[in-house]
N, C-alpha and C positions, 0 to 999 in steps of 0.2 A: 264124677264131680260135675255139678251143675253150674249155672250162672251165679256168680257172687253178686248180691245186690249192690248197686252203686249208691253209696251213702255220702258222696261228696256234695258240698254246696257249690254248685257251678256258677253262682252269681259273681265270683271273682273275675269271670270273663268280661265283665263290664268295666273293669279297672286296669286290665293288663292283657297282653296278647296270650293266646292259648299256646303253650309250648308244644303241644302235639300237632294240631292242625295249622297253626300259624295265624289264625284269624285274630285281628285286633278290632273288636267291636267298636272301639272309640273312633275308628276311622269310617264307620258306616254312616251314610246319610240316611236318616230314617225313611225319607220318601223313596229311596232306592230299594228298600226291603221288599215291597211287593214283587218287583221284577226279579229280585234274587230268589224269592220263594218259588216263583213260577219256573225259573231256570233250573233250580234244584230239583223240582218235581219231575221235570223232563229227563234229567239224568237218572233219577230213581226208576222212571218208567223203563228206560233202556236196561238198567241193571236187573230189574225184576222180570224182564222178558228174555233174559239171557239163558244160558244153558241150565240143565237140571241141577247143576252144582249150587244154584241159588239157595237150596235147602241145607246144604252142608255147612257144618260149623268147622272153622279152621282148627279148633280145639274144643273140648267139651265145655270150657268155661267162657267161650266167646260166641256171641250170637252169630247166626248165619246172615247172609244178605237179606233173606226173606224176613227174619226176625227184626233186623234193623229197619227194614221197610215198614213193617207193621208198627214199630215204635214211632217212626217219623210220622206216619199217617195219624197215629193217635196224639202225638205232640201237636200237630196242626189242629186237630179237633179240640183238644183240651185248651190250647191257647186261644182259639177262637171263642170258646165259651167264656174264658177269663177276660178277653178283650171286650166282649159284649158287656160283661159286668162292669168293667172299668168305665165304659162309655155311658152306661145307664145309671150307675149308682155312685155315690160318694164313698171313696176308700173301701170298696168291698173286701171281705175276707174270702179268698178263694177256697172252694172245697178241696180237701186233700186228694191227691192222686198218687197212688203207689204204682209206679211204672213197672216194677218187677212183678208185683202181684197181678197186674193186668196182663203181662206177657204170659204168665202161667195160666191164669183163668181163661184167657181168650185163645190159648193154644197157638201162639204166633207161628211156631214151626210147622204147624199142620195146615195153615191157611193156603189158599190158592194164590200163587204169585200174580197171575193175571188179574184177579179180582183186587188184590192188594194194590197193584199198580194203578188201577182205575180209581180206587177209593183214596189213595194217597194224592193223586192228581186232583181229584175233586176237592178234598179237604184243603189242599194247598191253595187252590184258586179261591175258595171261600174266604180264607183268612187274608190272602193277598188282596182280594177285592175290598174287604172290610178295612184293611190298613190303608189302602189307597184313598179311602174316603176320609181318613182322619185329617183334621185341619186345625190350625190356630191353637187355641188354648186346650183343645182336646189332648194334645201331646203331653200336657202336664197333669192330666187326671191321674189318680193314683189307685193302686190295688195292693193287697197284702196277701202273701202266700201263707199257708197254714203254719209254717215254721217261723213266721215273723218277718221274712224278707219283704221289703217294700219296693215297689216299682212305680215309675210313671209310665204312661203309655209309650213314651219314647225309649226309656230304658228296657221296658218289657219287649218292645219290638227288636231292639238290638240283641237282647238275651235270646229271643226266639231265633234270630238269624244264625246264631252260632250252632244251635243244636243239629239241624239237618246238614249243615256244612261239615261239622265235626264227624257226623256219622257217615257221610260220604267218604271222608278221609279214612275212617275206620275200615270201611269195606274195601276201598281201592288200595289202601296201603297193604292190607292183608293179601289182596289178589296179587299185587306186585311182589310182595315178599314170597308168596308161594311159587310164583313163576321163576323167581331168582333161585329158589331151592330146587327147581325142577319138578315140583308137585303137579 
């Protein structure tokens, strides 16, 4: 059994706390997000430089730490492209991104964890720096995802903040659960 594609529309995290990771994006101050992204990337660097188990899936249908790291790196890259569109164009339609197809095509589980750690860090700093430059009315500029979900730069930034935090929760919760079982 492989990874089951995630078909949830996660935009609900903009309106209520995430019951899994506990993050309430409504409490996030948008200007704090660049620092949160940088801090999150530092944690991923540590995780990806960990033991050889970084490639191991806790079960066949759950990504490994490496695969989650690749996904977070790509989220930062895709969101940076989308943020640039929002800042340069009026209400752009974002190109579709199939995260599950990307994971397969790019062979996430076969990538070098050390390289992924560097690339994730770089991608995180690029979008953090770009978000740090957003000011005034730019926070209200809009963009539209291919499924019709609409964002302002402010809601887009809060939505972005959830993804890497949630995936750290996914990885660390699994690690804690495995240690409790004696794995």
